[in-house]
N, C-alpha and C positions, 0 to 999 in steps of 0.2 A: 580131242578134248578130254577133260577129266570125266570119269564115270563113277566117281565116289558117290555112293548112295547110302541111304539109311534103310531100315527094315521095311518101310512102307514102299520102297521101290522108287523113290524120288531123289534127285540130287540133294546132298546135304545142304548146299547153299540155299535151296528153296526156303528152308525153315528160318535161317538167319534173315533172309530178305523179308519173309513173312513177319518176323518180329519188328524189323525196322519200319516196314510199311504200316504195321498196326499202330505204332506210336506216332508216326507222321499223320495218319488219318485221325488219331485222337486229337492232335493239335489242330488240324484243319477243321474237322467237324465240331470240335468244342467251340471254336471261335464262330463258325457259321451258325451253330444252333442259337447263339445269343445275339447275333448281329442285328437282325430285324427288330427285335424287341428293344435292343440297346439304342438303336437309331430313333425309334419312336418314343420310348418311355424315358430315356436318359438324355438324349440330344434333342428331343422335342421336334422330330421331323414328322411331316405328314405321311400318310400311307404311301401315296404315289411317289413322293420324293425318296422315301426310304427304299421302295421297290426299285427305283431307278439306280440308286447307289448300290444296292445289293446285286442287281443284275449286272452292272458294270464290273463290280468287284469279282463276282464268280466267273464272268466271261473272261476277264483279264487273267484270272488264275489259270484258266484252261488255254489261253492264247500263248502264254509264255513258254509252254513246252515246245512250241514250234522252234523257238530260239534255243532253248535249253537242250533239246535233242540234237540239234546241229552242232552246238558247242561241244557236246560230249563225243559225237561222231568224229569231229575233225580235230579237236584240241585236247580237252581234259581227260577223255575216257570216262567211263560210267562211274567208277568208284569216287574219284575226286569231285565229279559233278554232284553226286548224291550227298557227300559230306558237306560241301560248300552250301548247297541248297538247304540242307537241314539246319545248319547254323544260322543262315539268314532268316529262315522261318521262325526259329526260336527268338531271335533278336526282335523281329517284327511284333510278335506277341507281347513282349515286354515293353516295347515302345508304346503300344496302345494304352498301357497303364497310366500314361500321362493324363487321361481322362477328358480331353477336349476333342472337338471335331477334327482339328488339325493333327493332333497326335494320332487319332484314329486313321486318318488318310495316310500319314507317313508310315505307320505300322502296317497297314494293309499293302502299301506299295512295296515294302521290304518283303512281306510274306509272298506277294505275287512273284517277285524275282526268284526267291528261294524255291517256291513250288515249281517254277519253270525248269530249274536245274534238277530237282529231285524227282518229280512225278514221272516223266516219260522214261527216264533212264533206269530207274529201279524196275519198271515193267519190262523194259528191253532186256535187262539182265536175266529176268526170269525166263524169257523166251530163248535166250542164248545158252541156257543150261541144258537144253534138249537138242539132240540131233534132228535134222530134217526128217519128217515122216514119223517121228517118235509118237506112238499112240498115247503116251502119258501127258503130252503137252496140254491138251484141253483140261485134263484132270488137274494138272499142276497149276494152271491159271485159276481154276475154280478154287483150289486150296488157297492160293495167294489171295483170291478175292474174299475168302473167309477172313483172312487177316485184315484186309481193308475194313470189313464190316465189324470185326471185333473191336477195332479202334473206334469206329463210328458208334458202336453200342456203348462203349465206355464213355465216349464224349457226350452222347445225348442223354446219358443218365447222370454220370458223376459231374461233368463240367456244367451241364444244363441245370442240374439241381443246385449245385454250389452257387452258380450265378443267380438262380431264382431265390435262394434263401439268404445268401450273404452279399449279393451284389455282383454285377457282371465283371468287375475288375478281378475278382478272385477266380472266376471261371477262365478269363483270358490268361491269367498267370499260370493256372494249372495246365492249360494247353501248351504254354511255352516249356514248362518242365517236362511234359510228355514228349515234346520234340527232342529235347536233350537226351532222354532215355532212348529214343529211336536211333540217334546218332551213335550212342554207346553200343547198342546191339549190332549195328552195322559194322562198326570198327572191330568188334570182338569176332565177328564171323567172316571177315574179309578174306581170309586164306582159302575158304571153301568156294569162293567165286572169283578169285584173282585172275583166273584164266580167261574170263569174259569181261574184265573191267579195266584192263591196263590202258593208259593214255596212248592214242595213236601217234602223238608227237614224240613219245619215247624220252630219251635223255635231253632232247632239245626243248622240252617243256619249260624249263627254268633258265634257259640261256637267252640273252638279249637277241631280239629279232627285229623289232620296230624301234630303232633308236635304243634307249635304255630299257625298253619294255620287253620282257619275255612273253611268250604266249600266255602263261599263267597270270602274269601281272596285267596283261591286256584284258583278260576276262574279268579280273577284279575291278579294273577301271570301268569296264562296260557295265558291270552290275551296279556300281555306284551311280553312273550316269543315267541309268534307266529309272532310278527311284524317283527323281523329281518329275520325269515325264509321266510316270504312272500316277503320281500324286495329282498332276493336272488332269489326267483322264478321269480319275475318280471324282474330282470336283465338277467335271463336265461330262456326264454320262453319255450325252448325245454324240459328242465327239468320239468317245470310246467306241460307239457303235460303228461309226464310219471307218475307224482304224481297223476294227475287227473284220468287217466285210471286205475291205481292201486286202487285208492279209489273207483271207480265205481264198479270194480270187487268185492271188499270186501263188499260193500253195497248190491249188488245184491245177493251175497252169504248169507248175513244175512237175507234178506227178504225171500229167499227160505227156509232157516233153520227154520225160525219162522213158515212158512207155513206148513212144515213137522211136526213140533211140535204140531200144532193146528189141524191137520187133513186135509182130502182131500178137503173139501169145502174152507177152508182158503188157502190151497196150490193153488187151482185153481184161487182164487182171486189174489194171489201174482203173478202167471204167467200172468194173464190178465193185472195186473198193470205193470209188466215188459215189456210186449209186447207194451203197449201204451207209456211207457217211450222211447222205441226205435223210435216210430213214432213222439214222441215229439221232439226228437233230430233232426230228419229230418226237421221238420217244423222250429225250431228255428235256425238251422244252416244256412238256407236260409233267414229267416226273419231278422236275426241279421246283415245283411249287412248294415242296416240303418245307424248305427253310424260309419261305416268304409268306405267300398267301395262305397256305394250309396252317402255318403256325398262328397267324392272326385269326383264321377260322376257328382253330382250337381255343384261342383266347376269348373269342366273342360269342361263339355259337355252339360250343361243345360242353356238355356237362362232364367235367373231369374229376368228379368226386368218386372215390373208391373206398368204401368202408370208413368214411369219415375223413379221409385224406384227400386233399386236392392236388392232383398232379400238375406241375408247371406246364404252361403252354408249350414251351420249347422242348420239354421232355417227351411230348407226344411223338417227336421225331424218332424216338428209340425203337418204335415198332418195326421199321424197315430193317435196321441192322440185326435186331433180335430174330426176325424171320430168316435172315441170311444165315445166322448161326444155326438155326434149327434145320434148314433145308439145304444149305450149301453143300455139305458132304454127301447128302443123298443125290443131289444133282451131279456131283463129281463122279460118283459111282455109276449113275444112270447113263452118263455120256459114254463111259468106257464100255459098259455092257451093251448098249445099243450099237456102238461101233463094232464090237467083236461079233455081234449078231447081224451086222450089215443092215441095221434098221435105223441108223443115225440120221435124223433129218438134215437136210442141207442147211448151210449157213443162212441163206435168204429165208428159208422156211422158219428157222428158229427166230429170226428177227420179226417176221410177220406174226408169229404166235406171241412173242413178247409184247408187241404193240397192241395186239388184240386184248391181252390181259390187262394192260395199262388202262385201256378205254373202259373195260368192264369195271375196273376199280373206281373210276370216277362216276359211273352210273349207280354205284352204291349210295351216292348222296341222295338219290330219289327215295330210296328206302329209309334213309335216316330222316329225311324231311317228314315222311309219314309217321315216324315214331317220335317226333319232337314234342317236348313239353315246354310251354312258355318260350317257344322259338329256340330251345336248346336241344340239339340232337344228342342221342346217347353216345357214349364213348365207343361203343361197338361199331359205330359208323366208321371211325378212323381205323379200328382194328381190322375190319374187312377191307377197307380201301387200301391200306398199306400191305395187307396180305397179297392182294392181286397185283399191286405194283411190284412187290418183291419177286413173286414168281415170274412176272414179266421180265424183270431185271435179270434174273438168273438165266433166262433164255437168250438174253441179248448181250449184256455187258462183258462177262468174262470170255464169251465166245468172240466178241469183237476184238478184245485185246489179243487173243490167240491168233485171230485172223490176220492182224496186221503183220505179225512176225512170219506168216506163211506166204503172203502175197507179194511182198516187195523184195528187191535185191538186198542182200545182207549188208552192203555198205550204206544202205539208206534206211535201216530199221529205226534208228533214233529219230530221223527226220519224219518218217512215216508215222511213228507213234505220236510225234508232235502234231502232225496233221489230224490224226484221229482225235486227239484232245482238243484240237481247234474246232472240230465239229461239235464237241461238247460245249466249247466256249460260245459258239454261235447259239446253241440251244439255251445256254444260261442267260444270254442277253435277251433272247426271245421270251424266255420264262419271265424275265422282269417286265416285259411289255404285256404279257398275258396277265400277270399278277395285277397290273394297273387297272385291269377291267373290274377287279374286285375292290379297288381302293375306296375307302370310306371317308377319308379326310381330304380337304382341299387346302386347309391352312395348317402350317406346322404347329403341332401341339395344341390345336384348338379343340377342346373337349366338345364344344357345341357342334363341331363339324362331323362328329362320329354319328353314323346312321344308327337308328334304333335297331333292336335285335330282329324285329320282324323284317325290316327293309334289308338289313345285312344278310340274313339267312336267305331271303329271296334272291339277292344278288349272287351269293355263293352257289346256290342251287342252279341258277340259270347258266352261269359261266362253266361250272364243273360238268353239268350234264351235257352241255353243248360240246365241250372237250371230249367227253366220253363217247358220244355218238360219232364224232368226226374221227377219232383215233381207232375206234372199232372198224369203221369203214376202211381206213388206211391199212390197218393190219390185215383185213381180209383181202384187200387188193394185192398186197405184197405176197400173201400166201398163194394166190392164184398165179401171180407172175413169177414165183420163185424158180420154176424150172428154166425159164428163159434167162433169168439173172445168173443162175447157177452155171450155165454153159460158159459164162465169161471166166469162171474160175479154173477151167481146164483140169478138172479132177480133184482140186484141193477142197477138202471138207473140214 
């Protein structure tokens, strides 16, 4: 493989992929930041209905990589999958500008298909830039993760504030423009990662195979056919949940079957992978309140005034990516130094520590309640909550992406990356169910259905503190059990 590197010691392709992913995340998080408030304030949905739609959308966004990863593995290759996915995401953002509920569903459906092709495959390409056992891989994924969060930071400040001041349509349009920039950067840098992105179908990709359809055209037809299906699932969030869990069971079964086929060592790795998928679900189900219930909490029970300026409720989501930017490079260096000193915690231990910090973040709400004035908690409550959520995320998320590329056979990396994102999809759907526990409205757009500030604060404190205590307990449990789980990895760290 190519060993072209830059002065920092990482493959040159990493930085082009960093830029492409940054703008793709600008697109996704820009739309996500505005979605809940758009559903409630513009489309007049009640809290619980909005949370159900939000949960179904974010779950389907992370379900599609199961298909997108396999399509890249078997047909398109990673480069074409990423370009096609990015174009579809941009189109979806512009479709939302129609301004009605139906235009929103069509736009979200197109974005979901595009994300399924883009998201798992660009992450897989990062892993393939490094040889097996390369100590730079975890550091490389953490650098890549900084790109993800730089895009999220720009989205939750620029897109969120543009949407807050001028209207959500302008924020959605800006997100679409960002995606087009991401595609441009990807195409400009493609020579530096061409060796890991060529289509497995080779020259036959554009030759007729199924009647007049070439493999490439078949993929395009499949993408078009998926859009109305996803539109239906967005209108019926409960049905989306059943589809999600059925897909999860199928994927878990395929992972176990592959492990059985390859022998005991690979089977152990697959079981270890599945165990951490479960804890990944726990983490993200609680973490992903950021775009839904925590945004409404900020809107209703957080004093967002700073020196006479009122921060938009959606803009409070910026704390997480801002902290990633502050601490991401420090964590990247920390993992390398700990590994060289042979003090690097095992993967399960890192996951346990991440979940523990997430739980402590939610317990900050108890401190905020004690400092509340007129049932409005100070902004520092979210500052501290997101700080602990972010440090927990840095213990878990980039390490999880790197783990996928280490544990599975090379010919299955795209599919396994899709399975990893499927665990996040499950978490997002569950996050929507958890958010419903904080729901204040029973009737769409009914102002009288909104609980008063005292009652809403009490509800948020009850739900978030319970989440905090439960996740602290789960994190401690995994930390205790980490030596046993780590044995399943057979030396992979």
